[in-house]
NUZA-934697 format. One record per residue (C-alpha): x, y, z; residue in three letters; residue number from 0. Coordinates in nm, 2 decimals, padded with zeros to 4 digits. Layout:
px->X | py->Y | pz->Z | residu->ALA | num->NUM
...
END
This chain:
px->11.49 | py->-04.17 | pz->-00.72 | residu->MET | num->0
px->11.14 | py->-04.20 | pz->-00.73 | residu->THR | num->1
px->11.02 | py->-04.37 | pz->-01.04 | residu->THR | num->2
px->10.72 | py->-04.30 | pz->-01.17 | residu->LEU | num->3
px->10.58 | py->-04.61 | pz->-01.06 | residu->LEU | num->4
px->10.57 | py->-04.53 | pz->-00.70 | residu->ASP | num->5
px->10.42 | py->-04.16 | pz->-00.80 | residu->ARG | num->6
px->10.04 | py->-04.16 | pz->-00.66 | residu->PRO | num->7
px->09.80 | py->-04.16 | pz->-01.01 | residu->PRO | num->8
px->09.68 | py->-03.87 | pz->-01.11 | residu->VAL | num->9
px->09.32 | py->-03.87 | pz->-01.14 | residu->VAL | num->10
px->09.18 | py->-03.63 | pz->-01.41 | residu->ALA | num->11
px->08.96 | py->-03.34 | pz->-01.24 | residu->ALA | num->12
px->08.63 | py->-03.42 | pz->-01.36 | residu->VAL | num->13
px->08.44 | py->-03.07 | pz->-01.39 | residu->PRO | num->14
px->08.10 | py->-03.09 | pz->-01.14 | residu->GLU | num->15
px->08.01 | py->-02.74 | pz->-01.25 | residu->LYS | num->16
px->08.01 | py->-02.78 | pz->-01.64 | residu->THR | num->17
px->07.63 | py->-02.88 | pz->-01.59 | residu->PRO | num->18
px->07.52 | py->-02.61 | pz->-01.42 | residu->ARG | num->19
px->07.73 | py->-02.38 | pz->-01.59 | residu->ARG | num->20
px->07.56 | py->-02.53 | pz->-01.94 | residu->SER | num->21
px->07.17 | py->-02.46 | pz->-01.74 | residu->ILE | num->22
px->07.27 | py->-02.10 | pz->-01.70 | residu->THR | num->23
px->07.41 | py->-02.07 | pz->-02.06 | residu->THR | num->24
px->07.08 | py->-02.17 | pz->-02.12 | residu->LEU | num->25
px->06.86 | py->-01.96 | pz->-01.87 | residu->PHE | num->26
px->07.03 | py->-01.64 | pz->-02.01 | residu->LEU | num->27
px->07.00 | py->-01.74 | pz->-02.39 | residu->VAL | num->28
px->06.54 | py->-01.84 | pz->-02.32 | residu->ALA | num->29
px->06.58 | py->-01.51 | pz->-02.09 | residu->THR | num->30
px->06.67 | py->-01.35 | pz->-02.44 | residu->GLY | num->31
px->06.51 | py->-01.50 | pz->-02.69 | residu->VAL | num->32
px->06.14 | py->-01.47 | pz->-02.46 | residu->ALA | num->33
px->06.27 | py->-01.06 | pz->-02.45 | residu->GLY | num->34
px->06.34 | py->-01.03 | pz->-02.83 | residu->TYR | num->35
px->06.00 | py->-01.21 | pz->-02.90 | residu->THR | num->36
px->05.74 | py->-00.98 | pz->-02.65 | residu->GLY | num->37
px->05.96 | py->-00.70 | pz->-02.57 | residu->PHE | num->38
px->05.73 | py->-00.42 | pz->-02.68 | residu->ARG | num->39
px->05.56 | py->-00.08 | pz->-02.50 | residu->PRO | num->40
px->05.34 | py->-00.05 | pz->-02.21 | residu->PRO | num->41
px->04.99 | py->00.02 | pz->-02.41 | residu->GLY | num->42
px->04.70 | py->00.26 | pz->-02.36 | residu->GLU | num->43
px->04.49 | py->-00.01 | pz->-02.25 | residu->TRP | num->44
px->04.75 | py->-00.07 | pz->-01.91 | residu->VAL | num->45
px->04.82 | py->00.32 | pz->-01.92 | residu->ALA | num->46
px->04.39 | py->00.36 | pz->-01.85 | residu->THR | num->47
px->04.35 | py->00.11 | pz->-01.61 | residu->LEU | num->48
px->04.67 | py->00.25 | pz->-01.40 | residu->GLN | num->49
px->04.49 | py->00.54 | pz->-01.39 | residu->SER | num->50
px->04.23 | py->00.38 | pz->-01.21 | residu->VAL | num->51
px->04.22 | py->00.47 | pz->-00.80 | residu->SER | num->52
px->04.06 | py->00.41 | pz->-00.43 | residu->LEU | num->53
px->04.04 | py->00.80 | pz->-00.41 | residu->THR | num->54
px->03.85 | py->00.84 | pz->-00.76 | residu->ASP | num->55
px->03.58 | py->00.60 | pz->-00.64 | residu->GLY | num->56
px->03.68 | py->00.27 | pz->-00.77 | residu->PHE | num->57
px->03.64 | py->-00.02 | pz->-00.55 | residu->HIS | num->58
px->03.80 | py->-00.30 | pz->-00.79 | residu->ARG | num->59
px->04.16 | py->-00.28 | pz->-00.93 | residu->ARG | num->60
px->04.33 | py->00.02 | pz->-00.75 | residu->PHE | num->61
px->04.62 | py->-00.08 | pz->-00.59 | residu->LEU | num->62
px->04.89 | py->00.03 | pz->-00.89 | residu->VAL | num->63
px->04.65 | py->00.33 | pz->-00.96 | residu->GLY | num->64
px->04.60 | py->00.49 | pz->-00.59 | residu->THR | num->65
px->05.04 | py->00.40 | pz->-00.53 | residu->LEU | num->66
px->05.07 | py->00.65 | pz->-00.91 | residu->LEU | num->67
px->04.79 | py->00.91 | pz->-00.85 | residu->LYS | num->68
px->05.05 | py->01.15 | pz->-00.66 | residu->PRO | num->69
px->05.28 | py->01.16 | pz->-00.95 | residu->PHE | num->70
px->05.00 | py->01.24 | pz->-01.23 | residu->GLY | num->71
px->04.85 | py->01.08 | pz->-01.52 | residu->ASN | num->72
px->05.14 | py->01.09 | pz->-01.81 | residu->ASP | num->73
px->05.25 | py->00.81 | pz->-01.97 | residu->TYR | num->74
px->05.56 | py->00.83 | pz->-01.89 | residu->LEU | num->75
px->05.45 | py->00.76 | pz->-01.53 | residu->VAL | num->76
px->05.30 | py->00.39 | pz->-01.66 | residu->PHE | num->77
px->05.56 | py->00.33 | pz->-01.87 | residu->ALA | num->78
px->05.84 | py->00.38 | pz->-01.56 | residu->ILE | num->79
px->05.61 | py->00.16 | pz->-01.37 | residu->ALA | num->80
px->05.51 | py->-00.11 | pz->-01.56 | residu->SER | num->81
px->05.88 | py->-00.20 | pz->-01.67 | residu->PHE | num->82
px->05.99 | py->-00.15 | pz->-01.29 | residu->ALA | num->83
px->05.72 | py->-00.42 | pz->-01.20 | residu->VAL | num->84
px->05.86 | py->-00.64 | pz->-01.47 | residu->LEU | num->85
px->06.22 | py->-00.62 | pz->-01.39 | residu->GLY | num->86
px->06.09 | py->-00.71 | pz->-01.04 | residu->GLY | num->87
px->05.96 | py->-00.98 | pz->-01.15 | residu->LEU | num->88
px->06.24 | py->-01.11 | pz->-01.35 | residu->LEU | num->89
px->06.47 | py->-01.04 | pz->-01.05 | residu->ALA | num->90
px->06.25 | py->-01.32 | pz->-00.89 | residu->ALA | num->91
px->06.29 | py->-01.54 | pz->-01.15 | residu->VAL | num->92
px->06.67 | py->-01.49 | pz->-01.19 | residu->ALA | num->93
px->06.69 | py->-01.51 | pz->-00.78 | residu->PHE | num->94
px->06.49 | py->-01.89 | pz->-00.79 | residu->ALA | num->95
px->06.67 | py->-02.03 | pz->-01.05 | residu->PHE | num->96
px->07.02 | py->-01.92 | pz->-00.93 | residu->PHE | num->97
px->06.86 | py->-02.00 | pz->-00.55 | residu->ARG | num->98
px->06.77 | py->-02.37 | pz->-00.70 | residu->SER | num->99
px->06.95 | py->-02.64 | pz->-00.56 | residu->ARG | num->100
px->06.85 | py->-02.88 | pz->-00.83 | residu->THR | num->101
px->06.87 | py->-02.89 | pz->-01.17 | residu->GLU | num->102
px->06.53 | py->-03.04 | pz->-01.24 | residu->GLY | num->103
px->06.41 | py->-02.69 | pz->-01.10 | residu->ARG | num->104
px->06.63 | py->-02.50 | pz->-01.32 | residu->ARG | num->105
px->06.52 | py->-02.67 | pz->-01.62 | residu->LEU | num->106
px->06.13 | py->-02.63 | pz->-01.53 | residu->VAL | num->107
px->06.22 | py->-02.17 | pz->-01.54 | residu->ILE | num->108
px->06.39 | py->-02.24 | pz->-01.83 | residu->VAL | num->109
px->06.13 | py->-02.43 | pz->-02.02 | residu->GLY | num->110
px->05.86 | py->-02.19 | pz->-01.92 | residu->TRP | num->111
px->06.04 | py->-01.93 | pz->-02.05 | residu->LEU | num->112
px->06.09 | py->-02.11 | pz->-02.41 | residu->LEU | num->113
px->05.76 | py->-02.17 | pz->-02.46 | residu->ILE | num->114
px->05.52 | py->-01.90 | pz->-02.55 | residu->PRO | num->115
px->05.46 | py->-01.81 | pz->-02.21 | residu->THR | num->116
px->05.81 | py->-01.64 | pz->-02.20 | residu->GLY | num->117
px->05.77 | py->-01.46 | pz->-02.47 | residu->GLY | num->118
px->05.43 | py->-01.32 | pz->-02.29 | residu->TYR | num->119
px->05.57 | py->-01.23 | pz->-01.99 | residu->LEU | num->120
px->05.72 | py->-00.94 | pz->-02.20 | residu->PHE | num->121
px->05.40 | py->-00.87 | pz->-02.39 | residu->HIS | num->122
px->05.21 | py->-00.82 | pz->-02.08 | residu->GLU | num->123
px->05.42 | py->-00.58 | pz->-01.94 | residu->VAL | num->124
px->05.18 | py->-00.31 | pz->-01.74 | residu->GLY | num->125
px->04.89 | py->-00.57 | pz->-01.69 | residu->TYR | num->126
px->04.80 | py->-00.58 | pz->-01.33 | residu->PHE | num->127
px->04.88 | py->-01.02 | pz->-01.37 | residu->ASP | num->128
px->05.27 | py->-00.93 | pz->-01.35 | residu->GLN | num->129
px->05.18 | py->-00.73 | pz->-01.00 | residu->VAL | num->130
px->04.99 | py->-00.99 | pz->-00.84 | residu->LEU | num->131
px->05.31 | py->-01.25 | pz->-00.90 | residu->TYR | num->132
px->05.48 | py->-01.04 | pz->-00.80 | residu->LEU | num->133
px->05.33 | py->-01.00 | pz->-00.45 | residu->LEU | num->134
px->05.33 | py->-01.38 | pz->-00.46 | residu->LEU | num->135
px->05.67 | py->-01.42 | pz->-00.46 | residu->PHE | num->136
px->05.69 | py->-01.18 | pz->-00.20 | residu->GLY | num->137
px->05.44 | py->-01.38 | pz->00.01 | residu->ALA | num->138
px->05.60 | py->-01.74 | pz->-00.09 | residu->LEU | num->139
px->06.00 | py->-01.55 | pz->00.05 | residu->TRP | num->140
px->05.76 | py->-01.44 | pz->00.39 | residu->ALA | num->141
px->05.68 | py->-01.79 | pz->00.44 | residu->VAL | num->142
px->06.00 | py->-01.94 | pz->00.44 | residu->ARG | num->143
px->06.11 | py->-01.69 | pz->00.64 | residu->ARG | num->144
px->05.87 | py->-01.76 | pz->00.89 | residu->ASN | num->145
px->05.67 | py->-01.42 | pz->00.86 | residu->ARG | num->146
px->05.29 | py->-01.48 | pz->00.76 | residu->PRO | num->147
px->05.13 | py->-01.21 | pz->00.92 | residu->VAL | num->148
px->05.34 | py->-01.01 | pz->00.57 | residu->LEU | num->149
px->05.27 | py->-01.33 | pz->00.37 | residu->ALA | num->150
px->04.88 | py->-01.27 | pz->00.40 | residu->SER | num->151
px->04.90 | py->-00.89 | pz->00.44 | residu->ALA | num->152
px->05.11 | py->-00.91 | pz->00.08 | residu->LEU | num->153
px->04.84 | py->-01.16 | pz->-00.07 | residu->ILE | num->154
px->04.61 | py->-00.93 | pz->00.03 | residu->ALA | num->155
px->04.72 | py->-00.63 | pz->-00.15 | residu->LEU | num->156
px->04.74 | py->-00.88 | pz->-00.47 | residu->SER | num->157
px->04.34 | py->-00.91 | pz->-00.41 | residu->THR | num->158
px->04.32 | py->-00.51 | pz->-00.44 | residu->THR | num->159
px->04.53 | py->-00.49 | pz->-00.75 | residu->ALA | num->160
px->04.30 | py->-00.71 | pz->-00.92 | residu->HIS | num->161
px->04.04 | py->-00.93 | pz->-00.83 | residu->GLU | num->162
px->04.19 | py->-01.22 | pz->-01.04 | residu->ILE | num->163
px->04.39 | py->-01.28 | pz->-00.76 | residu->ALA | num->164
px->04.14 | py->-01.50 | pz->-00.63 | residu->LEU | num->165
px->04.19 | py->-01.78 | pz->-00.89 | residu->LEU | num->166
px->04.54 | py->-01.70 | pz->-00.96 | residu->THR | num->167
px->04.83 | py->-01.62 | pz->-00.68 | residu->VAL | num->168
px->04.53 | py->-01.72 | pz->-00.41 | residu->LEU | num->169
px->04.47 | py->-02.06 | pz->-00.49 | residu->PRO | num->170
px->04.93 | py->-02.10 | pz->-00.52 | residu->VAL | num->171
px->04.97 | py->-01.93 | pz->-00.14 | residu->PHE | num->172
px->04.68 | py->-02.14 | pz->00.00 | residu->GLY | num->173
px->04.86 | py->-02.44 | pz->-00.13 | residu->PHE | num->174
px->05.22 | py->-02.39 | pz->00.05 | residu->VAL | num->175
px->05.08 | py->-02.28 | pz->00.38 | residu->VAL | num->176
px->04.86 | py->-02.54 | pz->00.42 | residu->LEU | num->177
px->05.21 | py->-02.77 | pz->00.34 | residu->ARG | num->178
px->05.42 | py->-02.50 | pz->00.57 | residu->GLN | num->179
px->05.17 | py->-02.45 | pz->00.83 | residu->PHE | num->180
px->04.96 | py->-02.67 | pz->01.07 | residu->PRO | num->181
px->04.59 | py->-02.62 | pz->00.96 | residu->VAL | num->182
px->04.43 | py->-02.39 | pz->01.23 | residu->ARG | num->183
px->04.74 | py->-02.15 | pz->01.15 | residu->ARG | num->184
px->04.73 | py->-02.16 | pz->00.79 | residu->ALA | num->185
px->04.38 | py->-02.09 | pz->00.79 | residu->CYS | num->186
px->04.43 | py->-01.74 | pz->00.96 | residu->ALA | num->187
px->04.68 | py->-01.69 | pz->00.74 | residu->VAL | num->188
px->04.43 | py->-01.76 | pz->00.45 | residu->LEU | num->189
px->04.19 | py->-01.56 | pz->00.57 | residu->ALA | num->190
px->04.23 | py->-01.20 | pz->00.57 | residu->PRO | num->191
px->04.31 | py->-01.21 | pz->00.13 | residu->PRO | num->192
px->03.97 | py->-01.44 | pz->00.10 | residu->THR | num->193
px->03.75 | py->-01.24 | pz->00.30 | residu->VAL | num->194
px->03.89 | py->-00.89 | pz->00.15 | residu->LEU | num->195
px->03.89 | py->-01.04 | pz->-00.24 | residu->GLY | num->196
px->03.55 | py->-01.16 | pz->-00.12 | residu->MET | num->197
px->03.42 | py->-00.85 | pz->00.02 | residu->LEU | num->198
px->03.60 | py->-00.63 | pz->-00.33 | residu->ILE | num->199
px->03.36 | py->-00.87 | pz->-00.54 | residu->LEU | num->200
px->03.08 | py->-00.83 | pz->-00.32 | residu->ALA | num->201
px->03.11 | py->-00.43 | pz->-00.34 | residu->LEU | num->202
px->03.02 | py->-00.24 | pz->-00.67 | residu->PRO | num->203
px->03.30 | py->-00.21 | pz->-00.89 | residu->PRO | num->204
px->03.29 | py->00.18 | pz->-00.91 | residu->VAL | num->205
px->03.10 | py->00.48 | pz->-00.67 | residu->ALA | num->206
px->02.86 | py->00.67 | pz->-00.90 | residu->PRO | num->207
px->03.00 | py->00.93 | pz->-01.11 | residu->GLY | num->208
px->03.32 | py->00.78 | pz->-01.12 | residu->ALA | num->209
px->03.35 | py->00.69 | pz->-01.41 | residu->VAL | num->210
px->03.29 | py->00.98 | pz->-01.61 | residu->GLU | num->211
px->03.52 | py->01.21 | pz->-01.38 | residu->LYS | num->212
px->03.81 | py->00.98 | pz->-01.51 | residu->LEU | num->213
px->03.66 | py->00.98 | pz->-01.85 | residu->ARG | num->214
px->03.72 | py->01.38 | pz->-01.79 | residu->ARG | num->215
px->04.04 | py->01.36 | pz->-01.69 | residu->GLU | num->216
px->04.21 | py->01.07 | pz->-01.92 | residu->LEU | num->217
px->04.10 | py->01.30 | pz->-02.19 | residu->SER | num->218
px->04.38 | py->01.57 | pz->-02.11 | residu->THR | num->219
px->04.69 | py->01.30 | pz->-02.08 | residu->THR | num->220
px->04.98 | py->01.23 | pz->-02.34 | residu->ASP | num->221
px->04.78 | py->00.88 | pz->-02.46 | residu->PHE | num->222
px->04.48 | py->00.82 | pz->-02.60 | residu->THR | num->223
px->04.30 | py->00.66 | pz->-02.31 | residu->TYR | num->224
px->04.10 | py->00.31 | pz->-02.37 | residu->ARG | num->225
px->03.69 | py->00.40 | pz->-02.35 | residu->ALA | num->226
px->03.67 | py->-00.01 | pz->-02.34 | residu->ASP | num->227
px->03.86 | py->-00.02 | pz->-02.04 | residu->ALA | num->228
px->03.71 | py->00.22 | pz->-01.85 | residu->VAL | num->229
px->03.39 | py->00.06 | pz->-01.96 | residu->ASN | num->230
px->03.49 | py->-00.22 | pz->-01.78 | residu->LEU | num->231
px->03.37 | py->-00.09 | pz->-01.43 | residu->PHE | num->232
px->03.02 | py->-00.07 | pz->-01.52 | residu->GLU | num->233
px->02.93 | py->-00.36 | pz->-01.66 | residu->ARG | num->234
px->02.75 | py->-00.64 | pz->-01.48 | residu->THR | num->235
px->02.93 | py->-01.01 | pz->-01.49 | residu->GLN | num->236
px->02.59 | py->-01.09 | pz->-01.70 | residu->SER | num->237
px->02.62 | py->-00.82 | pz->-01.92 | residu->GLN | num->238
px->03.01 | py->-00.93 | pz->-02.01 | residu->SER | num->239
px->02.96 | py->-01.24 | pz->-02.09 | residu->TRP | num->240
px->02.68 | py->-01.15 | pz->-02.33 | residu->GLN | num->241
px->03.02 | py->-01.00 | pz->-02.51 | residu->LEU | num->242
px->03.19 | py->-01.35 | pz->-02.58 | residu->TYR | num->243
px->03.17 | py->-01.73 | pz->-02.55 | residu->SER | num->244
px->03.24 | py->-01.90 | pz->-02.25 | residu->ILE | num->245
px->03.27 | py->-02.20 | pz->-02.47 | residu->THR | num->246
px->03.52 | py->-02.09 | pz->-02.68 | residu->ASP | num->247
px->03.71 | py->-02.00 | pz->-02.40 | residu->VAL | num->248
px->03.70 | py->-02.32 | pz->-02.15 | residu->LEU | num->249
px->03.77 | py->-02.49 | pz->-02.51 | residu->LEU | num->250
px->04.08 | py->-02.30 | pz->-02.57 | residu->TYR | num->251
px->04.20 | py->-02.34 | pz->-02.22 | residu->LEU | num->252
px->04.06 | py->-02.73 | pz->-02.17 | residu->THR | num->253
px->04.36 | py->-02.88 | pz->-02.37 | residu->PRO | num->254
px->04.60 | py->-02.66 | pz->-02.17 | residu->ILE | num->255
px->04.48 | py->-02.83 | pz->-01.84 | residu->ALA | num->256
px->04.49 | py->-03.17 | pz->-01.98 | residu->VAL | num->257
px->04.87 | py->-03.12 | pz->-02.03 | residu->VAL | num->258
px->04.96 | py->-02.91 | pz->-01.76 | residu->VAL | num->259
px->04.76 | py->-03.12 | pz->-01.51 | residu->ILE | num->260
px->04.84 | py->-03.46 | pz->-01.66 | residu->GLY | num->261
px->05.23 | py->-03.38 | pz->-01.68 | residu->GLY | num->262
px->05.20 | py->-03.29 | pz->-01.27 | residu->PHE | num->263
px->05.06 | py->-03.64 | pz->-01.19 | residu->LEU | num->264
px->05.33 | py->-03.76 | pz->-01.42 | residu->LEU | num->265
px->05.60 | py->-03.63 | pz->-01.22 | residu->LEU | num->266
px->05.43 | py->-03.69 | pz->-00.91 | residu->HIS | num->267
px->05.23 | py->-03.96 | pz->-00.85 | residu->ARG | num->268
px->04.83 | py->-03.94 | pz->-00.81 | residu->PRO | num->269
px->04.70 | py->-03.92 | pz->-00.45 | residu->SER | num->270
px->04.49 | py->-03.72 | pz->-00.22 | residu->LEU | num->271
px->04.86 | py->-03.52 | pz->-00.10 | residu->ALA | num->272
px->04.86 | py->-03.41 | pz->-00.50 | residu->ALA | num->273
px->04.50 | py->-03.23 | pz->-00.44 | residu->ALA | num->274
px->04.61 | py->-02.93 | pz->-00.35 | residu->LEU | num->275
px->04.90 | py->-02.90 | pz->-00.59 | residu->PRO | num->276
px->04.62 | py->-03.00 | pz->-00.87 | residu->VAL | num->277
px->04.42 | py->-02.73 | pz->-00.81 | residu->ALA | num->278
px->04.61 | py->-02.49 | pz->-00.77 | residu->ALA | num->279
px->04.75 | py->-02.50 | pz->-01.12 | residu->ILE | num->280
px->04.39 | py->-02.56 | pz->-01.29 | residu->ALA | num->281
px->04.21 | py->-02.23 | pz->-01.07 | residu->ALA | num->282
px->04.29 | py->-02.01 | pz->-01.38 | residu->PRO | num->283
px->04.10 | py->-02.23 | pz->-01.57 | residu->LEU | num->284
px->03.76 | py->-02.07 | pz->-01.39 | residu->LEU | num->285
px->03.89 | py->-01.74 | pz->-01.56 | residu->LEU | num->286
px->03.67 | py->-01.85 | pz->-01.88 | residu->ALA | num->287
px->03.37 | py->-01.77 | pz->-01.62 | residu->PHE | num->288
px->03.55 | py->-01.39 | pz->-01.58 | residu->GLY | num->289
px->03.62 | py->-01.30 | pz->-01.97 | residu->GLY | num->290
px->03.78 | py->-01.34 | pz->-02.26 | residu->TRP | num->291
px->04.10 | py->-01.28 | pz->-02.25 | residu->ASP | num->292
px->04.18 | py->-01.65 | pz->-02.34 | residu->ASP | num->293
px->04.56 | py->-01.65 | pz->-02.41 | residu->ALA | num->294
px->04.64 | py->-01.45 | pz->-02.10 | residu->ARG | num->295
px->04.43 | py->-01.69 | pz->-01.90 | residu->TRP | num->296
px->04.64 | py->-01.98 | pz->-02.09 | residu->GLY | num->297
px->04.92 | py->-01.81 | pz->-01.99 | residu->PHE | num->298
px->04.87 | py->-01.75 | pz->-01.60 | residu->LEU | num->299
px->04.72 | py->-02.16 | pz->-01.61 | residu->LEU | num->300
px->05.09 | py->-02.24 | pz->-01.75 | residu->VAL | num->301
px->05.24 | py->-02.01 | pz->-01.53 | residu->SER | num->302
px->05.11 | py->-02.20 | pz->-01.22 | residu->ASN | num->303
px->05.19 | py->-02.52 | pz->-01.36 | residu->PHE | num->304
px->05.53 | py->-02.44 | pz->-01.36 | residu->ALA | num->305
px->05.53 | py->-02.23 | pz->-01.02 | residu->ILE | num->306
px->05.35 | py->-02.53 | pz->-00.83 | residu->VAL | num->307
px->05.62 | py->-02.84 | pz->-01.04 | residu->LEU | num->308
px->05.91 | py->-02.57 | pz->-00.92 | residu->TRP | num->309
px->05.76 | py->-02.56 | pz->-00.57 | residu->LEU | num->310
px->05.74 | py->-02.95 | pz->-00.55 | residu->ARG | num->311
px->06.04 | py->-03.05 | pz->-00.68 | residu->LEU | num->312
px->06.25 | py->-02.86 | pz->-00.35 | residu->ASP | num->313
px->06.53 | py->-03.07 | pz->-00.33 | residu->ARG | num->314
px->06.39 | py->-03.42 | pz->-00.58 | residu->ARG | num->315
px->06.59 | py->-03.42 | pz->-00.90 | residu->GLU | num->316
px->06.45 | py->-03.48 | pz->-01.23 | residu->LEU | num->317
px->06.61 | py->-03.85 | pz->-01.35 | residu->LYS | num->318
px->06.51 | py->-04.09 | pz->-01.63 | residu->GLY | num->319
px->06.12 | py->-04.08 | pz->-01.76 | residu->SER | num->320
px->06.06 | py->-03.79 | pz->-01.52 | residu->ARG | num->321
px->06.29 | py->-03.58 | pz->-01.73 | residu->LEU | num->322
px->06.15 | py->-03.74 | pz->-01.97 | residu->VAL | num->323
px->05.79 | py->-03.64 | pz->-01.90 | residu->ALA | num->324
px->05.88 | py->-03.30 | pz->-01.83 | residu->LEU | num->325
px->06.05 | py->-03.22 | pz->-02.22 | residu->THR | num->326
px->05.76 | py->-03.41 | pz->-02.38 | residu->ALA | num->327
px->05.53 | py->-03.19 | pz->-02.15 | residu->VAL | num->328
px->05.69 | py->-02.85 | pz->-02.25 | residu->PHE | num->329
px->05.75 | py->-02.99 | pz->-02.62 | residu->LEU | num->330
px->05.36 | py->-02.99 | pz->-02.59 | residu->ILE | num->331
px->05.34 | py->-02.67 | pz->-02.48 | residu->LEU | num->332
px->05.57 | py->-02.49 | pz->-02.76 | residu->THR | num->333
px->05.26 | py->-02.56 | pz->-02.97 | residu->HIS | num->334
px->05.02 | py->-02.41 | pz->-02.77 | residu->VAL | num->335
px->04.93 | py->-02.04 | pz->-02.95 | residu->PRO | num->336
px->04.89 | py->-01.74 | pz->-02.76 | residu->MET | num->337
px->04.76 | py->-01.45 | pz->-02.97 | residu->PRO | num->338
px->04.90 | py->-01.09 | pz->-02.86 | residu->TYR | num->339
px->04.67 | py->-00.82 | pz->-02.77 | residu->PHE | num->340
px->04.68 | py->-00.48 | pz->-02.96 | residu->ASP | num->341
px->04.77 | py->-00.62 | pz->-03.30 | residu->GLY | num->342
px->05.12 | py->-00.73 | pz->-03.17 | residu->TYR | num->343
px->05.26 | py->-01.07 | pz->-03.26 | residu->ALA | num->344
px->05.54 | py->-01.25 | pz->-03.13 | residu->PRO | num->345
px->05.89 | py->-01.17 | pz->-03.32 | residu->ARG | num->346
px->06.03 | py->-01.44 | pz->-03.50 | residu->GLY | num->347
px->06.38 | py->-01.48 | pz->-03.49 | residu->LEU | num->348
px->06.47 | py->-01.56 | pz->-03.85 | residu->THR | num->349
px->06.61 | py->-01.25 | pz->-04.05 | residu->LEU | num->350
px->06.35 | py->-01.19 | pz->-04.29 | residu->VAL | num->351
px->06.00 | py->-01.23 | pz->-04.36 | residu->THR | num->352
px->05.91 | py->-01.61 | pz->-04.51 | residu->PRO | num->353
px->05.71 | py->-01.54 | pz->-04.86 | residu->VAL | num->354
px->05.43 | py->-01.70 | pz->-04.77 | residu->GLU | num->355
px->05.37 | py->-01.42 | pz->-04.48 | residu->ASP | num->356
px->05.42 | py->-01.13 | pz->-04.78 | residu->LEU | num->357
px->05.14 | py->-01.31 | pz->-04.98 | residu->ARG | num->358
END
């Protein structure tokens, strides 16, 4: 008879998938919290801008409006399109999370959703920023599949959705392309979107009479159009600078830039190779010279940080001091105020309104 001593020792199975399941649960919770915090219907501002089309004589921010033009100017059309873009963006984020090979990459996504940027993503539904990043993710997928022509075309399209693509998605795309291809080939891939973006900035933003024609069209729609959104196309950049303080916007953005750039350099040693990713992270800081949407620029600044960090981590895992540094960066960013537009505010997670807020 075989005794207990003759049997091979029983080794308890170690549940290797437990950490991944925990982070997956955290990702789902973070997405739910972000959605609850910032979800709202698309505003009249975005519905107005989505009415702008190239066929009506507008030379900037015309991509979405041109595509939607055949469907009319009803609010429902713009709302469906806005939520479709948001859904595509969330699908891309989920894809990046589940395809990540390391827990560090997953933690970057979870952290970005838990800090104010998560709620702001849902609050920004309908803004062209979401179209820009959806096109960026498509371009990064094309680069990974060695389809540089397609990738270049997608980023070129982003400049027709909004000219701020030159300071948001194009720097991130440039960082990836210059790391992926030889310099001459990378420059060939970057040339079309760069030239097109600069051409759009050089051209008059609108043809004569186009703004007044759009006002007449929107006066019969089922939503109240935003006159200030239409007026954007009639102002020069110098006239826009007179409406706000560039210094105040820079004072809001600079501490955020210091935190995200400093955090990135803590996770990756300062070197010549770090110059490109740092430039890609810091580029939205220059949006202070483009407009007064300080919280929106802060959202884009932190988003570029999360994307570049996710790309740089690749197969490298975060451990020890680097994990502590990443956690510290996100904890600091939880204190960054990101006021919402149109009188909205982030929803609190409590079931009652604090007495102090009622006074």
